[in-house]
C-alpha positions in Angstrom: 5.9 -13.3 -1.6 5.8 -15.7 1.3 5.8 -12.8 3.7 2.5 -11.6 2.4 1.0 -14.8 3.8 2.3 -13.6 7.2 0.5 -10.3 6.5 -2.7 -12.1 5.6 -2.5 -13.9 8.9 -1.9 -10.7 10.8 -4.8 -9.1 8.9 -7.1 -12.0 9.8 -6.2 -11.7 13.5 -6.3 -7.9 13.8 -9.3 -5.8 12.9 -8.3 -2.1 13.3 -10.4 0.8 12.1 -8.4 3.8 10.9 -9.5 7.4 11.3 -9.2 9.4 8.2 -6.3 11.9 8.0 -4.0 12.8 5.1 -0.6 11.1 5.6 2.3 13.0 4.3 4.9 10.5 3.1 7.2 11.2 0.2 6.7 8.3 -2.1 9.5 8.9 -4.6 10.6 5.8 -6.4 12.5 7.4 -9.3 15.8 5.5 -8.4 13.9 2.2 -8.4 11.6 2.8 -11.3 14.3 3.8 -13.8 15.7 0.2 -14.0 12.3 -1.7 -13.8 11.3 -3.8 -16.7 7.7 -3.6 -15.6 6.1 -1.0 -13.2 2.7 -0.2 -11.9 2.2 3.0 -10.0 -1.3 3.8 -8.7 -2.1 6.9 -6.6 -5.6 7.8 -5.7 -6.8 10.6 -3.4 -9.1 13.6 -3.5 -11.0 14.0 -6.8 -9.6 10.8 -8.4 -10.8 8.7 -5.5 -14.2 10.5 -5.7 -14.4 9.6 -9.4 -13.7 6.0 -8.6 -16.4 6.0 -6.0 -18.9 7.4 -8.6 -17.9 4.8 -11.2 -18.4 2.0 -8.7 -21.8 3.5 -7.8 -22.8 3.6 -11.5 -21.6 0.1 -12.0 -23.7 -1.1 -9.0 -20.6 -2.6 -7.3 -21.8 -2.4 -3.7 -19.0 -4.5 -2.3 -16.2 -2.2 -3.7 -18.4 0.9 -2.9 -18.4 0.0 0.8 -14.7 -0.8 0.7 -13.7 2.6 -0.8 -16.3 4.7 1.1 -14.0 5.6 3.9 -10.6 5.5 2.3 -8.8 8.9 1.8 -5.6 7.8 0.0 -4.3 4.8 -1.8 -0.8 4.4 -3.3 0.3 1.1 -4.8 3.8 0.8 -6.4 5.0 -2.4 -8.0 8.4 -2.7 -9.8 9.7 -5.9 -11.4 13.2 -6.3 -12.7 14.8 -8.6 -15.2 17.8 -9.5 -12.9 18.5 -9.4 -9.2 20.7 -6.4 -8.3 19.0 -3.9 -10.6 17.8 -1.9 -7.6 19.4 -1.5 -4.3 17.7 -2.1 -1.0 19.2 1.2 0.1 16.9 2.9 -2.5 14.0 2.2 0.0 15.9 3.6 3.0 14.7 7.2 2.7 11.1 5.9 2.9 11.9 3.6 5.9 13.7 6.5 7.7 10.9 8.9 7.0 8.3 6.5 8.5 10.6 5.5 11.4 11.2 9.2 12.2 7.6 10.4 11.9 5.5 10.8 15.0 2.8 8.2 15.3 4.3 5.6 13.0 5.4 2.2 14.4 6.8 -0.9 12.6 4.5 -3.8 13.6 6.1 -6.5 11.4 9.7 -7.0 10.1 10.4 -10.3 8.3 13.6 -11.2 6.5 13.5 -14.5 4.5 16.5 -15.1 2.2 16.4 -12.3 -0.3 12.9 -11.2 0.7 12.4 -8.3 3.2 9.0 -7.1 4.4 8.0 -4.4 6.8 4.5 -3.3 7.9 4.0 0.1 9.6 0.9 1.5 11.2 0.3 5.2 11.8 -1.5 6.2 15.0 -3.3 9.4 15.8 -3.9 9.2 19.6 -5.2 5.7 20.2 -6.6 5.3 16.7 -4.8 4.0 13.6 -5.0 6.3 10.6 -2.6 4.7 8.1 -0.9 1.5 6.9 2.3 1.1 4.9 3.7 -2.2 3.5 7.1 -2.4 2.0 8.0 -5.7 0.4 11.4 -6.1 -1.4 12.5 -9.2 -3.2 15.5 -9.9 -5.4 13.6 -9.0 -8.6 10.5 -7.2 -7.3 9.5 -4.3 -5.0 6.0 -3.6 -3.7 4.9 -0.6 -1.6 1.3 -0.1 -0.5 0.1 3.0 1.5 -3.5 3.2 2.6 -5.0 6.1 4.7 -8.5 6.3 6.0 -11.0 4.1 7.7 -10.4 0.5 6.8 -10.2 -2.8 8.5 -6.9 -4.6 8.1 -8.8 -7.6 7.0 -10.1 -5.6 4.0 -6.6 -4.7 2.8 -6.2 -8.0 0.8 -9.5 -7.2 -1.0 -8.3 -3.7 -1.7 -5.0 -4.9 -3.1 -6.8 -7.4 -5.3 -8.9 -4.5 -6.6 -6.0 -3.2 -8.7 -7.5 -5.0 -11.7 -10.7 -3.1 -11.1 -8.8 0.2 -11.0 -7.3 -0.6 -14.4 -10.7 -1.5 -16.0 -12.4 1.6 -14.6 -9.6 3.9 -15.8 -10.0 2.6 -19.4 -13.7 3.4 -19.5 
């Protein structure tokens, strides 16, 4: 995931608040998920996100409370495969085409390194960003992250690392 280092640099250099608005992307990964040896699919919005906020408040976790206070939607998809070739890069084309063809979405980063391919898209409403999409495809792993709401790009790494916190809270 060398390209995520490029993302971290981009996030460190750019601080962009996003105005909350529901983003309508069809995140259907059935074709990819069916062959994955390991998968993580996390989707939070509406009441589920409100529940997470309440659990963070009860736990006294002020850092994560502030991070999630103005987020409207989070989707994290990770698929790992035993062997290269168990998914096709074309399985991600419907999502890429949907984003490229949607008003307000722009690709801000496109990196190809060997078998790794990463794109970062930002959705704009007027002159304000209101969404972020990262697609990272490697030979044996696929990651897609969608965030909608008010967030600084510099906070996204912290949000991504919070996946462990999501799992702990879901088990309570």
